[in-house]
C-alpha positions in Angstrom: 38.1 4.8 55.4 37.3 7.8 52.8 38.7 5.9 50.0 36.6 2.7 50.7 33.4 5.0 50.8 34.6 6.5 47.5 35.3 3.0 46.3 32.0 1.8 47.4 29.8 5.0 45.7 31.8 4.6 42.7 31.3 0.9 42.1 27.7 1.2 42.9 27.2 3.7 40.0 29.4 1.6 37.7 27.4 -1.7 38.5 24.1 0.3 38.1 25.0 1.8 34.7 26.5 -1.5 33.6 23.2 -3.3 34.5 21.2 -1.2 32.1 22.0 -3.2 29.2 19.6 -6.2 28.1 20.6 -9.4 29.9 19.1 -12.6 31.1 18.6 -11.4 34.7 16.8 -8.2 33.7 14.6 -10.4 31.2 13.7 -12.8 34.0 13.0 -10.3 36.5 10.7 -8.4 34.1 8.9 -11.7 33.1 8.5 -13.0 36.6 7.0 -9.5 37.3 4.6 -9.6 34.7 3.6 -13.3 34.9 4.1 -13.9 38.8 4.5 -11.4 41.6 6.8 -8.7 42.9 7.8 -11.1 45.7 9.0 -13.7 43.2 10.9 -11.1 40.8 12.9 -9.9 44.2 13.8 -13.4 44.8 15.2 -13.7 41.2 17.0 -10.5 41.5 18.6 -11.7 44.9 19.8 -14.7 43.1 21.0 -12.6 40.2 23.3 -10.6 42.2 25.3 -13.1 44.2 27.4 -13.9 40.9 28.0 -10.1 40.8 30.0 -10.8 44.3 31.9 -13.9 42.9 32.8 -12.2 39.8 34.1 -9.1 41.4 35.9 -11.0 43.9 37.6 -13.1 41.3 38.4 -9.9 39.3 40.5 -8.7 42.2 42.7 -11.8 42.1 43.5 -11.6 38.6 46.7 -9.6 37.7 46.6 -9.8 34.0 44.1 -10.5 31.3 46.5 -11.7 28.9 45.0 -14.5 26.9 41.8 -14.1 28.9 39.4 -13.6 26.1 40.8 -16.9 24.4 40.2 -18.8 27.5 36.5 -17.7 27.5 35.8 -18.5 24.0 34.5 -22.3 24.7 32.5 -20.8 27.5 30.8 -18.1 25.3 29.7 -20.6 23.0 28.2 -22.8 25.9 26.5 -19.7 27.3 25.1 -18.9 24.0 23.7 -22.4 23.6 22.4 -22.2 27.1 20.4 -19.0 26.7 19.0 -20.4 23.2 17.7 -23.6 24.7 16.0 -21.4 27.7 14.5 -19.1 24.6 13.4 -22.3 22.8 11.6 -23.6 26.4 10.0 -20.4 26.9 8.7 -20.2 23.3 7.0 -23.6 23.4 5.8 -23.1 26.9 2.2 -22.5 27.0 1.1 -19.1 28.4 -0.7 -18.5 31.3 -2.9 -15.4 32.8 -2.2 -14.1 36.1 -5.0 -16.0 37.9 -3.6 -19.3 36.4 -0.3 -18.6 38.0 0.7 -20.3 41.0 1.8 -17.9 43.6 3.0 -20.0 46.3 6.3 -19.3 47.5 9.1 -20.5 45.2 12.2 -18.6 46.8 14.8 -21.2 46.2 13.5 -21.8 42.7 13.4 -18.1 41.8 16.6 -17.7 43.7 18.4 -20.3 41.8 16.8 -19.3 38.6 18.5 -15.8 38.9 21.6 -17.0 40.4 22.5 -19.6 37.4 21.2 -16.8 34.7 23.9 -14.4 36.1 26.5 -16.8 36.6 26.4 -17.9 33.2 26.8 -14.5 31.9 30.4 -14.3 30.7 30.6 -10.7 30.2 30.5 -10.3 34.1 34.1 -11.2 34.8 35.7 -9.3 32.1 33.9 -6.3 33.1 34.7 -6.2 36.6 38.1 -7.1 35.7 38.3 -3.9 33.5 36.4 -1.7 36.3 38.9 -3.1 38.9 42.1 -2.0 36.7 40.4 1.3 36.1 39.7 1.9 39.8 43.6 1.1 40.6 44.9 3.2 37.7 42.7 6.1 38.9 44.4 9.0 40.5 41.7 9.4 43.1 40.8 5.9 43.9 42.5 2.8 44.8 41.8 -0.7 46.1 44.7 -1.5 48.7 43.0 -2.3 52.0 40.6 -4.9 53.1 37.9 -2.5 53.4 38.6 -1.3 50.0 38.1 -4.6 48.6 35.0 -5.1 50.7 33.7 -2.0 49.4 34.3 -2.8 45.5 32.8 -6.3 45.9 29.6 -5.2 47.7 29.1 -2.2 45.7 28.9 -4.6 42.6 26.1 -6.5 44.1 24.3 -3.2 45.5 24.2 -1.4 42.0 23.2 -4.1 40.3 20.1 -4.9 42.9 19.0 -1.4 42.6 18.9 -1.5 39.1 16.8 -4.7 39.0 14.7 -3.1 42.2 13.8 -0.4 39.5 13.0 -2.8 36.7 10.8 -4.5 39.2 8.8 -1.2 40.4 8.6 0.1 36.7 7.1 -3.1 35.5 4.8 -3.4 38.3 3.5 0.1 38.2 2.9 -0.2 34.3 1.8 -4.0 34.6 -1.6 -3.5 33.4 -0.8 -1.1 30.4 2.0 -3.9 29.5 -0.2 -6.5 29.5 -2.8 -4.6 27.6 -0.5 -3.8 24.9 0.7 -7.6 24.6 -2.7 -8.9 25.1 -2.8 -10.4 21.4 1.0 -11.9 21.9 2.0 -14.7 23.8 4.5 -13.2 26.3 6.4 -16.7 26.7 7.3 -16.5 23.1 8.3 -12.8 23.4 10.7 -13.5 26.1 11.7 -16.7 24.3 12.7 -14.9 21.2 14.5 -12.3 23.3 16.7 -15.3 25.1 17.5 -16.7 21.6 18.6 -13.2 20.5 20.9 -13.2 23.6 22.3 -16.3 22.7 23.0 -15.5 19.2 25.0 -12.0 20.5 27.2 -14.7 22.5 28.0 -16.5 19.1 28.6 -13.2 17.5 
């Protein structure tokens, strides 16, 4: 049980720190907080952490990464194209003010948005595969029991969700200041360019 708790804490920390890098779900959460509401942004976050569970589970089932990068090459190109298409969509989407935004509940839409953005992030599986190997090679940790596996899997989701909640809260607190700084810019075009950059990174 002590080992399971240690694995959980370790995985939460690794997931939190690993989620600090700019990614599609992070961008979507920030954009939703600025243009819609905290509630909708949280649903994006909920959807965004489910693939963390999926990929961390798959990572535990993989014994070797031999040839793994090659098998992801075509997938990476598709993901890059997908992110660029999202960027183009946002770039040409009309900008709306806060009062124009429909704040009616769209839980399923926001949840699925976060889910598919994270699911198409090809870096998650290799990342969690590397983390799982590191944990098993560590002298003070191991993933052997069923509880250890549950700790690893749910720790990956908890850490990512905590980071997304932090982004939502920080964006919400400084929302007026951010919107004031960007009042002369089209928010959708800004996020469109950022998504295009993410797509180009996949190709590079």
